PQR file of N, CA, C, O and H, with PARSE charges and radii, in Angstrom:
ATOM      1  N   PRO A   1      94.705  98.329 111.495 -0.5600 1.5000
ATOM      2  CA  PRO A   1      95.764  97.691 110.719  0.2800 2.0000
ATOM      3  C   PRO A   1      96.325  98.670 109.686  0.5500 1.7000
ATOM      4  O   PRO A   1      95.614  99.104 108.779 -0.5500 1.4000
ATOM      5  N   SER A   2      97.591  99.008 109.834 -0.4000 1.5000
ATOM      6  CA  SER A   2      98.188  99.928 108.873 -0.0000 2.0000
ATOM      7  C   SER A   2      98.808  99.148 107.726  0.5500 1.7000
ATOM      8  O   SER A   2      99.298  98.032 107.900 -0.5500 1.4000
ATOM      9  H   SER A   2      98.168  98.656 110.571  0.4000 1.0000
ATOM     10  N   ARG A   3      98.774  99.756 106.562 -0.4000 1.5000
ATOM     11  CA  ARG A   3      99.356  99.096 105.403 -0.0000 2.0000
ATOM     12  C   ARG A   3     100.799  99.579 105.232  0.5500 1.7000
ATOM     13  O   ARG A   3     101.139 100.668 105.696 -0.5500 1.4000
ATOM     14  H   ARG A   3      98.376 100.663 106.421  0.4000 1.0000
ATOM     15  N   PRO A   4     101.639  98.799 104.584 -0.5600 1.5000
ATOM     16  CA  PRO A   4     103.031  99.224 104.409  0.2800 2.0000
ATOM     17  C   PRO A   4     103.100 100.447 103.500  0.5500 1.7000
ATOM     18  O   PRO A   4     102.241 100.625 102.636 -0.5500 1.4000
ATOM     19  N   PRO A   5     104.126 101.299 103.691 -0.5600 1.5000
ATOM     20  CA  PRO A   5     104.238 102.476 102.834  0.2800 2.0000
ATOM     21  C   PRO A   5     104.404 102.058 101.379  0.5500 1.7000
ATOM     22  O   PRO A   5     105.032 101.043 101.077 -0.5500 1.4000
ATOM     23  N   ARG A   6     103.831 102.858 100.482 -0.4000 1.5000
ATOM     24  CA  ARG A   6     103.922 102.502  99.069 -0.0000 2.0000
ATOM     25  C   ARG A   6     105.344 102.689  98.575  0.5500 1.7000
ATOM     26  O   ARG A   6     106.113 103.478  99.124 -0.5500 1.4000
ATOM     27  H   ARG A   6     103.321 103.683 100.727  0.4000 1.0000
ATOM     28  N   LYS A   7     105.676 101.952  97.533 -0.4000 1.5000
ATOM     29  CA  LYS A   7     107.017 101.987  96.970 -0.0000 2.0000
ATOM     30  C   LYS A   7     107.356 103.413  96.531  0.5500 1.7000
ATOM     31  O   LYS A   7     106.543 104.073  95.883 -0.5500 1.4000
ATOM     32  H   LYS A   7     105.051 101.311  97.087  0.4000 1.0000
ATOM     33  N   GLY A   8     108.536 103.882  96.877 -0.4000 1.5000
ATOM     34  CA  GLY A   8     108.970 105.215  96.498 -0.0000 2.0000
ATOM     35  C   GLY A   8     108.669 106.289  97.528  0.5500 1.7000
ATOM     36  O   GLY A   8     109.152 107.414  97.399 -0.5500 1.4000
ATOM     37  H   GLY A   8     109.197 103.346  97.403  0.4000 1.0000
ATOM     38  N   ARG A   9     107.884 105.970  98.545 -0.4000 1.5000
ATOM     39  CA  ARG A   9     107.498 106.980  99.532 -0.0000 2.0000
ATOM     40  C   ARG A   9     108.708 107.530 100.285  0.5500 1.7000
ATOM     41  O   ARG A   9     108.745 108.722 100.589 -0.5500 1.4000
ATOM     42  H   ARG A   9     107.492 105.056  98.649  0.4000 1.0000
ATOM     43  N   SER A  10     109.692 106.694 100.590 -0.4000 1.5000
ATOM     44  CA  SER A  10     110.866 107.179 101.317 -0.0000 2.0000
ATOM     45  C   SER A  10     111.622 108.227 100.497  0.5500 1.7000
ATOM     46  O   SER A  10     112.146 109.188 101.062 -0.5500 1.4000
ATOM     47  H   SER A  10     109.662 105.726 100.343  0.4000 1.0000
ATOM     48  N   LEU A  11     111.685 108.054  99.174 -0.4000 1.5000
ATOM     49  CA  LEU A  11     112.335 109.049  98.319 -0.0000 2.0000
ATOM     50  C   LEU A  11     111.540 110.355  98.312  0.5500 1.7000
ATOM     51  O   LEU A  11     112.133 111.433  98.359 -0.5500 1.4000
ATOM     52  H   LEU A  11     111.260 107.274  98.715  0.4000 1.0000
ATOM     53  N   GLU A  12     110.235 110.276  98.255 -0.4000 1.5000
ATOM     54  CA  GLU A  12     109.400 111.480  98.304 -0.0000 2.0000
ATOM     55  C   GLU A  12     109.659 112.256  99.593  0.5500 1.7000
ATOM     56  O   GLU A  12     109.803 113.478  99.566 -0.5500 1.4000
ATOM     57  H   GLU A  12     109.754 109.400  98.217  0.4000 1.0000
ATOM     58  N   LEU A  13     109.718 111.550 100.718 -0.4000 1.5000
ATOM     59  CA  LEU A  13     109.927 112.213 102.005 -0.0000 2.0000
ATOM     60  C   LEU A  13     111.319 112.828 102.091  0.5500 1.7000
ATOM     61  O   LEU A  13     111.491 113.886 102.695 -0.5500 1.4000
ATOM     62  H   LEU A  13     109.601 110.557 100.740  0.4000 1.0000
ATOM     63  N   LEU A  14     112.313 112.176 101.494 -0.4000 1.5000
ATOM     64  CA  LEU A  14     113.656 112.732 101.472 -0.0000 2.0000
ATOM     65  C   LEU A  14     113.679 114.042 100.682  0.5500 1.7000
ATOM     66  O   LEU A  14     114.261 115.024 101.144 -0.5500 1.4000
ATOM     67  H   LEU A  14     112.174 111.316 101.003  0.4000 1.0000
ATOM     68  N   VAL A  15     113.069 114.074  99.523 -0.4000 1.5000
ATOM     69  CA  VAL A  15     113.003 115.295  98.719 -0.0000 2.0000
ATOM     70  C   VAL A  15     112.297 116.390  99.508  0.5500 1.7000
ATOM     71  O   VAL A  15     112.741 117.538  99.510 -0.5500 1.4000
ATOM     72  H   VAL A  15     112.597 113.277  99.148  0.4000 1.0000
ATOM     73  N   LYS A  16     111.215 116.046 100.169 -0.4000 1.5000
ATOM     74  CA  LYS A  16     110.465 117.023 100.969 -0.0000 2.0000
ATOM     75  C   LYS A  16     111.361 117.627 102.057  0.5500 1.7000
ATOM     76  O   LYS A  16     111.374 118.845 102.237 -0.5500 1.4000
ATOM     77  H   LYS A  16     110.855 115.114 100.167  0.4000 1.0000
ATOM     78  N   ARG A  17     112.104 116.793 102.777 -0.4000 1.5000
ATOM     79  CA  ARG A  17     112.973 117.297 103.852 -0.0000 2.0000
ATOM     80  C   ARG A  17     114.079 118.197 103.302  0.5500 1.7000
ATOM     81  O   ARG A  17     114.396 119.223 103.903 -0.5500 1.4000
ATOM     82  H   ARG A  17     112.093 115.804 102.631  0.4000 1.0000
ATOM     83  N   ILE A  18     114.667 117.822 102.170 -0.4000 1.5000
ATOM     84  CA  ILE A  18     115.718 118.646 101.569 -0.0000 2.0000
ATOM     85  C   ILE A  18     115.169 120.018 101.209  0.5500 1.7000
ATOM     86  O   ILE A  18     115.795 121.033 101.515 -0.5500 1.4000
ATOM     87  H   ILE A  18     114.410 116.988 101.682  0.4000 1.0000
ATOM     88  N   LYS A  19     114.019 120.062 100.569 -0.4000 1.5000
ATOM     89  CA  LYS A  19     113.433 121.335 100.158 -0.0000 2.0000
ATOM     90  C   LYS A  19     113.055 122.193 101.361  0.5500 1.7000
ATOM     91  O   LYS A  19     113.176 123.416 101.301 -0.5500 1.4000
ATOM     92  H   LYS A  19     113.511 119.237 100.321  0.4000 1.0000
ATOM     93  N   GLU A  20     112.603 121.582 102.443 -0.4000 1.5000
ATOM     94  CA  GLU A  20     112.261 122.353 103.639 -0.0000 2.0000
ATOM     95  C   GLU A  20     113.487 123.087 104.183  0.5500 1.7000
ATOM     96  O   GLU A  20     113.374 124.214 104.666 -0.5500 1.4000
ATOM     97  H   GLU A  20     112.505 120.588 102.491  0.4000 1.0000
ATOM     98  N   HIS A  21     114.649 122.454 104.106 -0.4000 1.5000
ATOM     99  CA  HIS A  21     115.863 123.083 104.609 -0.0000 2.0000
ATOM    100  C   HIS A  21     116.392 124.136 103.648  0.5500 1.7000
ATOM    101  O   HIS A  21     117.048 125.083 104.083 -0.5500 1.4000
ATOM    102  H   HIS A  21     114.741 121.539 103.714  0.4000 1.0000
ATOM    103  N   GLN A  22     116.127 123.998 102.361 -0.4000 1.5000
ATOM    104  CA  GLN A  22     116.605 124.973 101.386 -0.0000 2.0000
ATOM    105  C   GLN A  22     115.770 126.251 101.409  0.5500 1.7000
ATOM    106  O   GLN A  22     116.322 127.343 101.272 -0.5500 1.4000
ATOM    107  H   GLN A  22     115.594 123.228 102.008  0.4000 1.0000
ATOM    108  N   SER A  23     114.483 126.142 101.574 -0.4000 1.5000
ATOM    109  CA  SER A  23     113.579 127.297 101.537 -0.0000 2.0000
ATOM    110  C   SER A  23     112.632 127.241 102.727  0.5500 1.7000
ATOM    111  O   SER A  23     111.521 126.724 102.608 -0.5500 1.4000
ATOM    112  H   SER A  23     114.035 125.255 101.684  0.4000 1.0000
ATOM    113  N   PRO A  24     113.060 127.770 103.880 -0.5600 1.5000
ATOM    114  CA  PRO A  24     112.204 127.697 105.066  0.2800 2.0000
ATOM    115  C   PRO A  24     110.831 128.342 104.887  0.5500 1.7000
ATOM    116  O   PRO A  24     109.890 127.947 105.575 -0.5500 1.4000
ATOM    117  N   GLY A  25     110.679 129.322 103.988 -0.4000 1.5000
ATOM    118  CA  GLY A  25     109.390 129.978 103.776 -0.0000 2.0000
ATOM    119  C   GLY A  25     108.484 129.228 102.820  0.5500 1.7000
ATOM    120  O   GLY A  25     107.361 129.661 102.560 -0.5500 1.4000
ATOM    121  H   GLY A  25     111.443 129.643 103.429  0.4000 1.0000
ATOM    122  N   ALA A  26     108.955 128.113 102.296 -0.4000 1.5000
ATOM    123  CA  ALA A  26     108.187 127.359 101.305 -0.0000 2.0000
ATOM    124  C   ALA A  26     107.077 126.548 101.966  0.5500 1.7000
ATOM    125  O   ALA A  26     107.199 126.121 103.114 -0.5500 1.4000
ATOM    126  H   ALA A  26     109.867 127.762 102.507  0.4000 1.0000
ATOM    127  N   THR A  27     105.994 126.344 101.219 -0.4000 1.5000
ATOM    128  CA  THR A  27     104.933 125.427 101.621 -0.0000 2.0000
ATOM    129  C   THR A  27     105.141 124.151 100.812  0.5500 1.7000
ATOM    130  O   THR A  27     105.162 124.177  99.582 -0.5500 1.4000
ATOM    131  H   THR A  27     105.896 126.691 100.287  0.4000 1.0000
ATOM    132  N   ILE A  28     105.293 123.039 101.519 -0.4000 1.5000
ATOM    133  CA  ILE A  28     105.627 121.781 100.858 -0.0000 2.0000
ATOM    134  C   ILE A  28     104.604 120.728 101.251  0.5500 1.7000
ATOM    135  O   ILE A  28     104.328 120.529 102.434 -0.5500 1.4000
ATOM    136  H   ILE A  28     105.276 123.018 102.519  0.4000 1.0000
ATOM    137  N   ARG A  29     104.043 120.055 100.249 -0.4000 1.5000
ATOM    138  CA  ARG A  29     103.061 118.990 100.504 -0.0000 2.0000
ATOM    139  C   ARG A  29     103.469 117.745  99.731  0.5500 1.7000
ATOM    140  O   ARG A  29     103.935 117.817  98.594 -0.5500 1.4000
ATOM    141  H   ARG A  29     104.268 120.217  99.288  0.4000 1.0000
ATOM    142  N   SER A  30     103.282 116.613 100.375 -0.4000 1.5000
ATOM    143  CA  SER A  30     103.590 115.345  99.721 -0.0000 2.0000
ATOM    144  C   SER A  30     102.612 114.296 100.221  0.5500 1.7000
ATOM    145  O   SER A  30     102.604 113.979 101.411 -0.5500 1.4000
ATOM    146  H   SER A  30     102.903 116.555 101.298  0.4000 1.0000
ATOM    147  N   PRO A  31     101.793 113.755  99.340 -0.5600 1.5000
ATOM    148  CA  PRO A  31     101.630 114.142  97.945  0.2800 2.0000
ATOM    149  C   PRO A  31     100.842 115.441  97.829  0.5500 1.7000
ATOM    150  O   PRO A  31     100.251 115.919  98.798 -0.5500 1.4000
ATOM    151  N   GLU A  32     100.847 115.996  96.630 -0.4000 1.5000
ATOM    152  CA  GLU A  32     100.130 117.235  96.321 -0.0000 2.0000
ATOM    153  C   GLU A  32      99.162 116.946  95.179  0.5500 1.7000
ATOM    154  O   GLU A  32      99.484 116.194  94.259 -0.5500 1.4000
ATOM    155  H   GLU A  32     101.326 115.608  95.843  0.4000 1.0000
ATOM    156  N   PHE A  33      97.995 117.535  95.240 -0.4000 1.5000
ATOM    157  CA  PHE A  33      97.011 117.382  94.161 -0.0000 2.0000
ATOM    158  C   PHE A  33      96.787 118.742  93.516  0.5500 1.7000
ATOM    159  O   PHE A  33      96.441 119.714  94.188 -0.5500 1.4000
ATOM    160  H   PHE A  33      97.732 118.146  95.987  0.4000 1.0000
ATOM    161  N   VAL A  34      96.986 118.796  92.212 -0.4000 1.5000
ATOM    162  CA  VAL A  34      96.833 120.053  91.467 -0.0000 2.0000
ATOM    163  C   VAL A  34      95.847 119.819  90.330  0.5500 1.7000
ATOM    164  O   VAL A  34      95.751 118.704  89.818 -0.5500 1.4000
ATOM    165  H   VAL A  34      97.267 118.007  91.666  0.4000 1.0000
ATOM    166  N   PRO A  35      95.112 120.857  89.926 -0.5600 1.5000
ATOM    167  CA  PRO A  35      94.161 120.677  88.835  0.2800 2.0000
ATOM    168  C   PRO A  35      94.874 120.486  87.492  0.5500 1.7000
ATOM    169  O   PRO A  35      95.819 121.206  87.170 -0.5500 1.4000
ATOM    170  N   ASP A  36      94.411 119.515  86.723 -0.4000 1.5000
ATOM    171  CA  ASP A  36      94.927 119.291  85.372 -0.0000 2.0000
ATOM    172  C   ASP A  36      94.571 120.498  84.524  0.5500 1.7000
ATOM    173  O   ASP A  36      93.432 120.963  84.567 -0.5500 1.4000
ATOM    174  H   ASP A  36      93.644 118.929  86.984  0.4000 1.0000
ATOM    175  N   LYS A  37      95.531 121.021  83.744 -0.4000 1.5000
ATOM    176  CA  LYS A  37      95.261 122.253  82.989 -0.0000 2.0000
ATOM    177  C   LYS A  37      94.242 122.054  81.877  0.5500 1.7000
ATOM    178  O   LYS A  37      93.614 123.022  81.448 -0.5500 1.4000
ATOM    179  H   LYS A  37      96.457 120.643  83.710  0.4000 1.0000
ATOM    180  N   ASP A  38      94.059 120.823  81.396 -0.4000 1.5000
ATOM    181  CA  ASP A  38      93.087 120.574  80.332 -0.0000 2.0000
ATOM    182  C   ASP A  38      91.714 120.172  80.867  0.5500 1.7000
ATOM    183  O   ASP A  38      90.692 120.659  80.382 -0.5500 1.4000
ATOM    184  H   ASP A  38      94.570 120.037  81.744  0.4000 1.0000
ATOM    185  N   THR A  39      91.684 119.283  81.869 -0.4000 1.5000
ATOM    186  CA  THR A  39      90.402 118.747  82.338 -0.0000 2.0000
ATOM    187  C   THR A  39      89.903 119.387  83.628  0.5500 1.7000
ATOM    188  O   THR A  39      88.713 119.328  83.939 -0.5500 1.4000
ATOM    189  H   THR A  39      92.513 118.888  82.263  0.4000 1.0000
ATOM    190  N   GLY A  40      90.838 120.011  84.393 -0.4000 1.5000
ATOM    191  CA  GLY A  40      90.454 120.573  85.681 -0.0000 2.0000
ATOM    192  C   GLY A  40      90.363 119.533  86.791  0.5500 1.7000
ATOM    193  O   GLY A  40      90.133 119.881  87.949 -0.5500 1.4000
ATOM    194  H   GLY A  40      91.804 120.059  84.140  0.4000 1.0000
ATOM    195  N   GLN A  41      90.545 118.251  86.444 -0.4000 1.5000
ATOM    196  CA  GLN A  41      90.485 117.173  87.436 -0.0000 2.0000
ATOM    197  C   GLN A  41      91.763 117.166  88.274  0.5500 1.7000
ATOM    198  O   GLN A  41      92.829 117.521  87.770 -0.5500 1.4000
ATOM    199  H   GLN A  41      90.732 117.968  85.503  0.4000 1.0000
ATOM    200  N   PRO A  42      91.673 116.764  89.554 -0.5600 1.5000
ATOM    201  CA  PRO A  42      92.878 116.718  90.390  0.2800 2.0000
ATOM    202  C   PRO A  42      93.876 115.679  89.874  0.5500 1.7000
ATOM    203  O   PRO A  42      93.504 114.559  89.525 -0.5500 1.4000
ATOM    204  N   ARG A  43      95.145 116.073  89.835 -0.4000 1.5000
ATOM    205  CA  ARG A  43      96.237 115.192  89.442 -0.0000 2.0000
ATOM    206  C   ARG A  43      97.222 115.132  90.598  0.5500 1.7000
ATOM    207  O   ARG A  43      97.467 116.143  91.255 -0.5500 1.4000
ATOM    208  H   ARG A  43      95.447 116.983  90.119  0.4000 1.0000
ATOM    209  N   GLU A  44      97.783 113.969  90.853 -0.4000 1.5000
ATOM    210  CA  GLU A  44      98.734 113.822  91.950 -0.0000 2.0000
ATOM    211  C   GLU A  44     100.164 114.025  91.455  0.5500 1.7000
ATOM    212  O   GLU A  44     100.565 113.480  90.426 -0.5500 1.4000
ATOM    213  H   GLU A  44      97.583 113.147  90.319  0.4000 1.0000
ATOM    214  N   VAL A  45     100.929 114.826  92.214 -0.4000 1.5000
ATOM    215  CA  VAL A  45     102.372 114.898  92.039 -0.0000 2.0000
ATOM    216  C   VAL A  45     102.990 114.462  93.364  0.5500 1.7000
ATOM    217  O   VAL A  45     102.374 114.625  94.417 -0.5500 1.4000
ATOM    218  H   VAL A  45     100.603 115.268  93.049  0.4000 1.0000
ATOM    219  N   ASP A  46     104.198 113.910  93.320 -0.4000 1.5000
ATOM    220  CA  ASP A  46     104.801 113.357  94.530 -0.0000 2.0000
ATOM    221  C   ASP A  46     105.088 114.415  95.585  0.5500 1.7000
ATOM    222  O   ASP A  46     104.810 114.210  96.767 -0.5500 1.4000
ATOM    223  H   ASP A  46     104.698 113.777  92.464  0.4000 1.0000
ATOM    224  N   VAL A  47     105.644 115.546  95.161 -0.4000 1.5000
ATOM    225  CA  VAL A  47     105.932 116.642  96.086 -0.0000 2.0000
ATOM    226  C   VAL A  47     105.554 117.945  95.399  0.5500 1.7000
ATOM    227  O   VAL A  47     105.956 118.189  94.262 -0.5500 1.4000
ATOM    228  H   VAL A  47     105.870 115.712  94.201  0.4000 1.0000
ATOM    229  N   GLY A  48     104.787 118.777  96.081 -0.4000 1.5000
ATOM    230  CA  GLY A  48     104.447 120.107  95.573 -0.0000 2.0000
ATOM    231  C   GLY A  48     105.087 121.154  96.467  0.5500 1.7000
ATOM    232  O   GLY A  48     104.948 121.104  97.689 -0.5500 1.4000
ATOM    233  H   GLY A  48     104.460 118.579  97.006  0.4000 1.0000
ATOM    234  N   ILE A  49     105.787 122.103  95.857 -0.4000 1.5000
ATOM    235  CA  ILE A  49     106.505 123.134  96.610 -0.0000 2.0000
ATOM    236  C   ILE A  49     106.020 124.495  96.118  0.5500 1.7000
ATOM    237  O   ILE A  49     106.015 124.764  94.917 -0.5500 1.4000
ATOM    238  H   ILE A  49     105.900 122.144  94.864  0.4000 1.0000
ATOM    239  N   ARG A  50     105.617 125.341  97.048 -0.4000 1.5000
ATOM    240  CA  ARG A  50     105.236 126.716  96.722 -0.0000 2.0000
ATOM    241  C   ARG A  50     106.182 127.650  97.457  0.5500 1.7000
ATOM    242  O   ARG A  50     106.256 127.640  98.685 -0.5500 1.4000
ATOM    243  H   ARG A  50     105.621 125.122  98.024  0.4000 1.0000
ATOM    244  N   VAL A  51     106.905 128.460  96.687 -0.4000 1.5000
ATOM    245  CA  VAL A  51     107.923 129.348  97.244 -0.0000 2.0000
ATOM    246  C   VAL A  51     107.542 130.793  96.935  0.5500 1.7000
ATOM    247  O   VAL A  51     107.336 131.133  95.770 -0.5500 1.4000
ATOM    248  H   VAL A  51     106.844 128.469  95.689  0.4000 1.0000
ATOM    249  N   PRO A  52     107.445 131.659  97.959 -0.5600 1.5000
ATOM    250  CA  PRO A  52     107.156 133.067  97.691  0.2800 2.0000
ATOM    251  C   PRO A  52     108.360 133.758  97.040  0.5500 1.7000
ATOM    252  O   PRO A  52     109.486 133.650  97.525 -0.5500 1.4000
ATOM    253  N   ARG A  53     108.104 134.468  95.934 -0.4000 1.5000
ATOM    254  CA  ARG A  53     109.147 135.208  95.224 -0.0000 2.0000
ATOM    255  C   ARG A  53     108.564 136.498  94.661  0.5500 1.7000
ATOM    256  O   ARG A  53     107.661 136.460  93.826 -0.5500 1.4000
ATOM    257  H   ARG A  53     107.189 134.555  95.540  0.4000 1.0000
ATOM    258  N   ASN A  54     109.068 137.620  95.106 -0.4000 1.5000
ATOM    259  CA  ASN A  54     108.658 138.925  94.581 -0.0000 2.0000
ATOM    260  C   ASN A  54     107.141 139.127  94.594  0.5500 1.7000
ATOM    261  O   ASN A  54     106.582 139.651  93.630 -0.5500 1.4000
ATOM    262  H   ASN A  54     109.802 137.651  95.784  0.4000 1.0000
ATOM    263  N   GLY A  55     106.479 138.722  95.660 -0.4000 1.5000
ATOM    264  CA  GLY A  55     105.043 138.916  95.782 -0.0000 2.0000
ATOM    265  C   GLY A  55     104.187 137.857  95.112  0.5500 1.7000
ATOM    266  O   GLY A  55     102.962 137.892  95.233 -0.5500 1.4000
ATOM    267  H   GLY A  55     106.933 138.296  96.442  0.4000 1.0000
ATOM    268  N   ASP A  56     104.794 136.925  94.415 -0.4000 1.5000
ATOM    269  CA  ASP A  56     104.066 135.826  93.767 -0.0000 2.0000
ATOM    270  C   ASP A  56     104.463 134.513  94.411  0.5500 1.7000
ATOM    271  O   ASP A  56     105.407 134.452  95.199 -0.5500 1.4000
ATOM    272  H   ASP A  56     105.789 136.896  94.316  0.4000 1.0000
ATOM    273  N   LEU A  57     103.726 133.453  94.064 -0.4000 1.5000
ATOM    274  CA  LEU A  57     104.099 132.104  94.494 -0.0000 2.0000
ATOM    275  C   LEU A  57     104.602 131.330  93.286  0.5500 1.7000
ATOM    276  O   LEU A  57     103.931 131.262  92.256 -0.5500 1.4000
ATOM    277  H   LEU A  57     102.959 133.502  93.424  0.4000 1.0000
ATOM    278  N   VAL A  58     105.773 130.754  93.417 -0.4000 1.5000
ATOM    279  CA  VAL A  58     106.319 129.881  92.380 -0.0000 2.0000
ATOM    280  C   VAL A  58     105.963 128.454  92.783  0.5500 1.7000
ATOM    281  O   VAL A  58     106.227 128.043  93.913 -0.5500 1.4000
ATOM    282  H   VAL A  58     106.318 130.809  94.253  0.4000 1.0000
ATOM    283  N   PHE A  59     105.363 127.696  91.861 -0.4000 1.5000
ATOM    284  CA  PHE A  59     104.991 126.307  92.142 -0.0000 2.0000
ATOM    285  C   PHE A  59     105.967 125.379  91.451  0.5500 1.7000
ATOM    286  O   PHE A  59     106.223 125.506  90.254 -0.5500 1.4000
ATOM    287  H   PHE A  59     105.149 128.030  90.943  0.4000 1.0000
ATOM    288  N   ILE A  60     106.518 124.431  92.223 -0.4000 1.5000
ATOM    289  CA  ILE A  60     107.440 123.426  91.696 -0.0000 2.0000
ATOM    290  C   ILE A  60     106.838 122.063  91.996  0.5500 1.7000
ATOM    291  O   ILE A  60     106.512 121.764  93.145 -0.5500 1.4000
ATOM    292  H   ILE A  60     106.310 124.328  93.196  0.4000 1.0000
ATOM    293  N   ALA A  61     106.689 121.234  90.967 -0.4000 1.5000
ATOM    294  CA  ALA A  61     106.184 119.873  91.134 -0.0000 2.0000
ATOM    295  C   ALA A  61     107.352 118.915  90.966  0.5500 1.7000
ATOM    296  O   ALA A  61     108.132 119.042  90.023 -0.5500 1.4000
ATOM    297  H   ALA A  61     106.954 121.477  90.033  0.4000 1.0000
ATOM    298  N   VAL A  62     107.474 117.951  91.883 -0.4000 1.5000
ATOM    299  CA  VAL A  62     108.546 116.959  91.818 -0.0000 2.0000
ATOM    300  C   VAL A  62     107.923 115.581  91.699  0.5500 1.7000
ATOM    301  O   VAL A  62     107.059 115.213  92.494 -0.5500 1.4000
ATOM    302  H   VAL A  62     106.840 117.848  92.649  0.4000 1.0000
ATOM    303  N   GLU A  63     108.353 114.833  90.722 -0.4000 1.5000
ATOM    304  CA  GLU A  63     107.933 113.445  90.542 -0.0000 2.0000
ATOM    305  C   GLU A  63     109.133 112.564  90.858  0.5500 1.7000
ATOM    306  O   GLU A  63     110.232 112.805  90.359 -0.5500 1.4000
ATOM    307  H   GLU A  63     109.055 115.133  90.075  0.4000 1.0000
ATOM    308  N   CYS A  64     108.927 111.545  91.681 -0.4000 1.5000
ATOM    309  CA  CYS A  64     110.009 110.644  92.085 -0.0000 2.0000
ATOM    310  C   CYS A  64     109.853 109.307  91.374  0.5500 1.7000
ATOM    311  O   CYS A  64     108.766 108.730  91.337 -0.5500 1.4000
ATOM    312  H   CYS A  64     108.034 111.349  92.086  0.4000 1.0000
ATOM    313  N   ARG A  65     110.952 108.825  90.814 -0.4000 1.5000
ATOM    314  CA  ARG A  65     110.948 107.523  90.146 -0.0000 2.0000
ATOM    315  C   ARG A  65     112.126 106.716  90.632  0.5500 1.7000
ATOM    316  O   ARG A  65     113.208 107.261  90.852 -0.5500 1.4000
ATOM    317  H   ARG A  65     111.835 109.293  90.844  0.4000 1.0000
ATOM    318  N   ASP A  66     111.932 105.448  90.799 -0.4000 1.5000
ATOM    319  CA  ASP A  66     113.008 104.537  91.180 -0.0000 2.0000
ATOM    320  C   ASP A  66     113.173 103.561  90.026  0.5500 1.7000
ATOM    321  O   ASP A  66     112.374 102.638  89.867 -0.5500 1.4000
ATOM    322  H   ASP A  66     111.053 105.006  90.620  0.4000 1.0000
ATOM    323  N   ARG A  67     114.202 103.763  89.230 -0.4000 1.5000
ATOM    324  CA  ARG A  67     114.417 102.917  88.067 -0.0000 2.0000
ATOM    325  C   ARG A  67     115.648 102.049  88.261  0.5500 1.7000
ATOM    326  O   ARG A  67     116.669 102.505  88.775 -0.5500 1.4000
ATOM    327  H   ARG A  67     114.851 104.512  89.359  0.4000 1.0000
ATOM    328  N   GLY A  68     115.542 100.822  87.854 -0.4000 1.5000
ATOM    329  CA  GLY A  68     116.664  99.901  87.973 -0.0000 2.0000
ATOM    330  C   GLY A  68     117.711 100.113  86.915  0.5500 1.7000
ATOM    331  O   GLY A  68     118.865  99.729  87.109 -0.5500 1.4000
ATOM    332  H   GLY A  68     114.712 100.452  87.436  0.4000 1.0000
ATOM    333  N   SER A  69     117.348 100.712  85.798 -0.4000 1.5000
ATOM    334  CA  SER A  69     118.307 100.949  84.718 -0.0000 2.0000
ATOM    335  C   SER A  69     117.989 102.270  84.045  0.5500 1.7000
ATOM    336  O   SER A  69     116.932 102.860  84.268 -0.5500 1.4000
ATOM    337  H   SER A  69     116.411 101.024  85.640  0.4000 1.0000
ATOM    338  N   VAL A  70     118.915 102.725  83.223 -0.4000 1.5000
ATOM    339  CA  VAL A  70     118.758 104.006  82.529 -0.0000 2.0000
ATOM    340  C   VAL A  70     117.710 103.869  81.446  0.5500 1.7000
ATOM    341  O   VAL A  70     117.423 104.835  80.739 -0.5500 1.4000
ATOM    342  H   VAL A  70     119.774 102.246  83.042  0.4000 1.0000
TER
END
């Protein structure tokens, strides 16, 4: 028995697909778990993007929110 996708998942997947087309060499994970800089515990971000630039990896974290009002 599969459960319904969680709220906001379609937006996360859309962001992931857009980024894949913008940077074909990027590594993209959704969701992504990264260590908290203070506690070292894993923290979830909606989309994690790692893009190679000048011999280094640039990490971009994307959080998706669906708000009814400003």
